[in-house]
C-alpha positions in Angstrom: 32.9 -1.5 14.8 29.5 -3.2 14.7 28.4 -1.1 17.7 29.5 2.1 16.1 27.7 1.2 12.9 24.4 0.4 14.6 24.7 3.6 16.6 24.3 5.6 13.4 20.7 4.2 12.9 17.5 4.4 14.8 15.2 1.3 15.2 12.2 1.6 13.0 9.0 1.8 15.0 10.6 0.1 18.0 9.2 -3.4 17.5 7.0 -2.8 14.5 9.3 -3.8 11.7 12.2 -5.2 13.7 12.1 -8.7 15.2 8.9 -8.7 17.3 9.7 -9.3 20.9 7.7 -11.4 23.3 5.3 -9.3 25.4 4.0 -10.4 28.8 0.6 -11.8 28.8 0.1 -10.5 32.3 0.1 -6.8 31.3 -3.2 -5.1 32.2 -3.7 -3.8 28.7 -3.3 -7.1 26.9 -5.3 -9.1 29.4 -8.4 -6.9 28.9 -8.1 -6.1 25.2 -10.3 -8.9 23.9 -12.7 -8.5 26.8 -13.1 -4.9 25.8 -13.7 -5.8 22.2 -16.3 -8.4 23.2 -18.1 -5.7 25.1 -18.8 -3.9 21.8 -22.0 -5.2 20.3 -20.8 -5.2 16.7 -17.6 -7.0 17.6 -19.3 -9.4 19.9 -21.7 -10.5 17.2 -18.9 -10.8 14.6 -16.9 -13.0 17.0 -19.8 -15.4 17.3 -20.0 -15.7 13.5 -16.3 -15.8 12.7 -14.5 -17.7 15.5 -15.8 -21.1 14.6 -15.1 -20.6 10.9 -11.6 -19.4 11.6 -10.9 -22.3 13.9 -12.0 -24.7 11.1 -9.8 -22.9 8.5 -6.8 -23.1 10.8 -7.4 -26.8 11.5 -7.6 -27.5 7.7 -4.3 -25.8 7.2 -2.7 -27.6 10.2 -2.3 -24.3 12.1 -2.8 -23.7 15.8 -5.7 -21.5 16.8 -5.6 -18.7 17.8 -2.3 -17.3 16.3 -0.1 -15.6 18.8 1.8 -13.7 16.1 0.4 -12.3 12.8 2.4 -10.8 10.0 0.7 -9.0 7.0 2.3 -8.4 3.6 0.5 -6.3 1.0 1.5 -6.0 -2.7 0.2 -2.9 -4.4 0.6 -3.8 -8.1 -0.6 -7.4 -7.6 -3.6 -6.2 -5.4 -3.0 -8.9 -2.9 -2.6 -9.1 0.9 -1.0 -12.1 2.6 -1.7 -13.1 6.2 1.0 -15.1 7.9 0.8 -16.6 11.4 2.8 -18.5 14.0 2.5 -19.4 17.7 6.1 -19.3 19.1 8.7 -16.6 18.7 11.2 -19.1 17.3 8.7 -20.7 14.8 8.8 -19.8 11.2 5.7 -18.0 9.8 3.2 -20.0 7.8 0.8 -18.6 5.2 -2.8 -18.6 6.4 -4.5 -16.8 3.6 -4.2 -14.4 0.7 -6.8 -11.7 0.3 -7.6 -9.8 -2.9 -7.3 -6.0 -2.5 -10.4 -4.8 -4.2 -9.6 -1.1 -5.1 -6.4 0.8 -5.8 -5.5 4.5 -5.5 -2.3 6.3 -6.6 0.7 4.6 -8.2 3.8 2.7 -7.3 6.1 4.5 -4.9 5.8 5.7 -1.3 3.3 8.2 0.0 4.9 11.7 0.5 2.1 14.2 1.2 -1.5 14.5 2.3 -4.2 14.2 -0.3 -2.1 12.5 -3.0 -4.3 9.4 -3.2 -1.2 7.4 -2.6 -1.1 4.1 -0.7 2.1 4.1 1.5 4.9 1.7 0.8 7.2 0.6 3.6 7.2 -1.0 7.1 4.3 -0.3 9.4 2.3 -1.8 12.2 -1.3 -1.9 13.3 -1.9 0.9 15.9 -5.7 1.1 16.0 -8.7 -1.1 16.1 -11.8 0.7 14.9 -15.1 -1.2 15.0 -17.1 1.9 14.3 -15.5 2.7 10.9 -17.6 4.0 8.1 -16.0 1.3 6.1 -17.4 -1.5 8.2 -14.3 -2.2 10.3 -10.8 -0.8 10.1 -7.3 -1.5 11.3 -5.1 1.7 11.5 -1.5 1.8 10.4 1.2 4.0 12.0 1.8 6.2 9.0 3.8 8.4 9.0 6.5 6.2 10.5 10.1 7.1 11.4 11.2 7.1 7.7 8.1 9.0 6.5 8.6 11.8 9.0 12.1 12.5 7.5 11.1 12.2 3.8 7.5 13.5 3.6 6.1 17.0 3.2 6.6 18.1 6.8 3.7 20.5 6.7 1.2 18.0 5.3 2.5 14.4 5.5 -1.0 12.9 5.6 -2.4 10.2 7.8 -5.5 8.1 8.6 -4.2 5.1 6.6 -6.2 1.9 7.3 -6.9 -1.6 6.2 -10.7 -1.6 6.0 -13.8 -3.0 4.4 -16.3 -1.7 1.8 -14.0 -2.0 -1.2 -13.4 1.8 -1.7 -10.2 3.8 -1.2 -8.5 7.1 -1.7 -5.2 5.9 -0.2 -6.0 3.0 2.2 -6.0 -0.8 1.7 -9.6 -2.0 1.1 -10.7 -5.6 1.3 -14.2 -7.1 1.5 -16.3 -6.9 4.6 -16.0 -10.6 5.2 -12.2 -10.4 4.9 -11.8 -7.5 7.2 -13.9 -9.3 9.8 -11.5 -12.3 9.6 -8.4 -10.1 9.8 -9.9 -8.0 12.7 -10.5 -11.2 14.7 -7.0 -12.6 14.0 -5.4 -9.3 14.9 -7.5 -8.9 18.1 -6.5 -12.4 19.3 -2.8 -11.8 18.6 -2.9 -8.5 20.5 -4.7 -10.1 23.4 -2.0 -12.8 23.5 0.7 -10.1 23.7 1.6 -9.1 20.2 1.3 -5.3 20.8 2.9 -4.5 17.4 1.4 -6.4 14.4 3.7 -5.7 11.4 2.2 -4.6 8.1 4.7 -4.4 5.3 3.5 -2.8 2.0 5.5 -3.7 -1.0 5.3 -2.2 -4.5 5.0 -5.6 -6.1 5.2 -9.3 -5.3 8.8 -9.9 -6.2 8.1 -13.6 -6.9 5.9 -12.6 -9.9 8.1 -12.0 -13.0 5.4 -9.9 -14.7 5.1 -7.7 -11.7 8.9 -7.3 -11.4 8.9 -6.3 -15.1 6.3 -3.7 -14.5 8.3 -2.3 -11.6 11.5 -2.1 -13.6 9.6 -0.2 -16.3 8.3 2.2 -13.6 11.8 2.8 -12.3 13.0 3.7 -15.8 10.5 6.7 -15.5 11.0 7.4 -11.8 14.6 6.5 -11.1 14.5 8.4 -7.8 12.7 5.4 -6.2 15.4 2.9 -7.1 17.2 2.9 -3.7 13.8 2.7 -2.0 12.8 -0.2 -4.1 16.0 -2.0 -3.4 15.4 -1.9 0.3 11.8 -3.2 -0.2 13.2 -6.0 -2.4 15.8 -7.0 0.2 13.1 -7.1 3.0 10.9 -9.3 0.8 13.7 -11.8 0.1 14.8 -11.8 3.7 11.4 -13.1 4.7 11.3 -15.5 1.8 14.6 -17.0 3.0 14.0 -17.0 6.7 10.2 -16.8 7.3 10.9 -14.3 10.0 10.2 -10.5 10.1 13.1 -8.7 8.4 15.3 -6.5 10.6 14.7 -3.0 9.4 16.4 0.2 10.5 16.2 3.8 9.3 19.3 5.9 8.8 19.7 9.6 9.4 18.5 10.3 5.8 15.2 8.4 6.4 16.2 5.5 4.2 15.3 1.9 5.1 18.4 -0.3 5.6 18.1 -4.1 5.3 20.9 -6.6 4.5 21.2 -7.4 0.9 19.5 -10.7 -0.1 20.0 -12.1 -3.6 16.9 -12.7 -5.6 16.4 -16.1 -7.1 17.2 -16.1 -10.8 13.9 -17.7 -11.6 12.0 -14.5 -10.8 13.9 -12.1 -13.0 11.7 -11.1 -16.0 12.7 -12.9 -19.2 10.3 -11.3 -21.6 10.3 -7.8 -23.1 8.0 -5.1 -22.0 5.8 -4.9 -25.0 2.9 -6.4 -23.2 3.2 -4.0 -20.3 3.0 -0.9 -22.4 2.6 -0.6 -26.1 2.6 3.2 -26.2 5.6 4.4 -28.1 5.2 8.2 -27.9 4.2 10.6 -25.2 2.4 14.0 -25.4 4.7 17.0 -24.9 4.6 18.3 -21.4 3.6 22.0 -21.6 5.3 23.0 -18.3 8.8 21.9 -17.3 9.3 19.9 -14.2 11.4 22.8 -12.8 8.4 25.1 -13.1 6.0 22.7 -11.3 5.5 23.0 -7.6 7.1 20.1 -5.7 5.6 21.1 -2.3 2.3 22.8 -1.7 0.3 24.1 1.3 -2.9 22.8 -0.2 -3.3 20.1 -2.8 -5.7 20.5 -5.7 -9.3 19.3 -5.2 -11.3 17.4 -7.9 -14.7 19.0 -8.6 -17.0 17.5 -6.1 -14.3 16.3 -3.8 -12.4 13.1 -3.2 -15.4 10.8 -3.4 -16.3 12.3 -6.8 -12.7 11.7 -7.9 -12.9 8.1 -6.8 -16.2 7.7 -8.7 -14.5 9.1 -11.8 -11.6 6.7 -11.6 -13.9 3.7 -11.0 -16.1 4.5 -14.0 -13.1 5.2 -16.3 -11.4 1.9 -15.2 -14.6 0.0 -15.9 -15.1 1.6 -19.3 -11.6 0.5 -20.3 -12.2 -3.2 -19.9 -13.3 -3.5 -23.5 -9.9 -2.1 -24.6 -7.9 -5.0 -23.0 -5.9 -7.0 -25.5 -7.3 -10.5 -26.4 -6.5 -12.9 -23.7 -5.6 -10.1 -21.2 -7.7 -10.0 -18.0 -6.0 -7.1 -16.1 -4.0 -4.0 -16.7 -2.6 -1.3 -14.3 -2.3 2.0 -16.2 0.0 4.6 -14.6 -1.1 8.2 -15.6 0.6 11.4 -14.8 -1.3 14.7 -15.2 -0.8 18.4 -14.5 -3.4 20.7 -12.9 -2.4 24.2 -13.7 -2.8 27.3 -11.5 -6.3 27.8 -12.9 -7.4 24.3 -12.0 -7.4 23.0 -15.5 -5.9 19.7 -16.6 -3.4 20.8 -19.2 -1.5 17.5 -19.6 -2.1 13.8 -19.2 0.2 11.0 -20.1 -0.4 7.3 -19.7 3.2 6.3 -19.0 2.8 2.5 -18.9 0.4 -0.3 -18.4 -2.1 -0.2 -21.3 -2.1 -0.6 -25.0 -2.0 2.4 -27.3 -5.7 2.8 -27.8 -6.5 2.4 -24.1 -3.8 4.9 -23.1 -5.2 7.5 -25.6 -8.7 7.1 -24.3 -7.5 7.5 -20.7 -5.5 10.6 -21.5 -8.5 12.1 -23.3 -10.7 11.4 -20.2 -8.2 13.1 -17.9 -7.8 16.2 -20.0 -11.6 16.5 -20.2 -12.0 16.6 -16.4 -13.8 19.7 -15.1 -12.0 22.5 -13.3 -10.3 21.6 -10.1 -9.7 23.8 -7.1 -6.0 24.7 -7.8 -3.1 23.8 -5.5 -1.9 26.6 -3.2 1.6 27.4 -2.0 2.3 30.5 0.1 -1.1 32.0 -0.7 -0.7 31.6 -4.5 -2.3 29.1 -6.9 0.4 26.9 -8.5 0.6 24.1 -11.1 1.4 20.6 -9.8 1.9 17.2 -11.4 0.0 14.2 -9.9 0.1 10.5 -10.6 -2.7 7.9 -10.6 -2.9 4.2 -11.2 -6.1 2.7 -12.9 -6.8 -1.0 -12.4 -8.6 -2.2 -15.5 -9.9 -5.7 -14.8 -12.4 -8.0 -16.5 -14.8 -9.4 -14.0 
């Protein structure tokens, strides 16, 4: 019975999200990987600066340098990335460090098409080391993975998802230059020691944070289609919390992640109401029904000036909203949905959750005042489409 059950599934990314196997140190590729990296002037110089610092940090945390196994967990809403390490397959992972993600694009939920500014959610691994990145250094992720290929827009699933430096993003995971240098070195050593697939699991929220869980639950009230996806992410999170080992993940024939159910501790369930998460009680009326909106397009709409100009618009708007934070509040994530019609005009913007009433109204006004976009195109015709964007409003 068990054999027949497992036969209905495919392993996700071979070893990426499943229990990482031990790879031979004598393979030609792994033996020469770090030597090759050291042959690159930029990496060689970085290694001279970072290795001693990392060794001291490991020693201070009673960890063995260098780590043979690295595991990365990223939390979108919390803007955090955890780096876990160990040195034997049978060991439990130990937390090395938590990095702050310094920019955010898109909203909660998985990535489903190119150009949607969405950071993926799911189970990935590092498949590229790029020391020549325009964002200082970058580590590529294998998006789209086995699940994404079944659930994404098949014509334009998107790609080129990286963890990188420079603190800018239109769908990647940005950290500071100093942090990407540390992570690059850690990952390079682990790969050289035989960890060909370094897992990177991207969660919607940190499920140990009650306020984050409350925000996610509010999001799911608006977008119930993500409930099953969120449950699989939650189960994977708590599997690791309980075992400190990589959760076993498979993908079924529908593209869904399947992980054994793991009960969440009662202490992390949100106990307060949602009034602090969103104070907006009414929404603007949507002028076009969801049925009339295009769900799939051949070409996504383009902000006037392109993606970099859109990122600048979001950054400036987020910064201008800091003064609208409630007393004692230091951060808010505001989820906005908006419609670009067939003429490229923003005809609707709705701050669904995350801010107070005054902040939400100002954000909606700013979105509806955007200039004309290049419209979305489907089968040669301009079509209206609804997009979502998260703004991170944070007092420095």
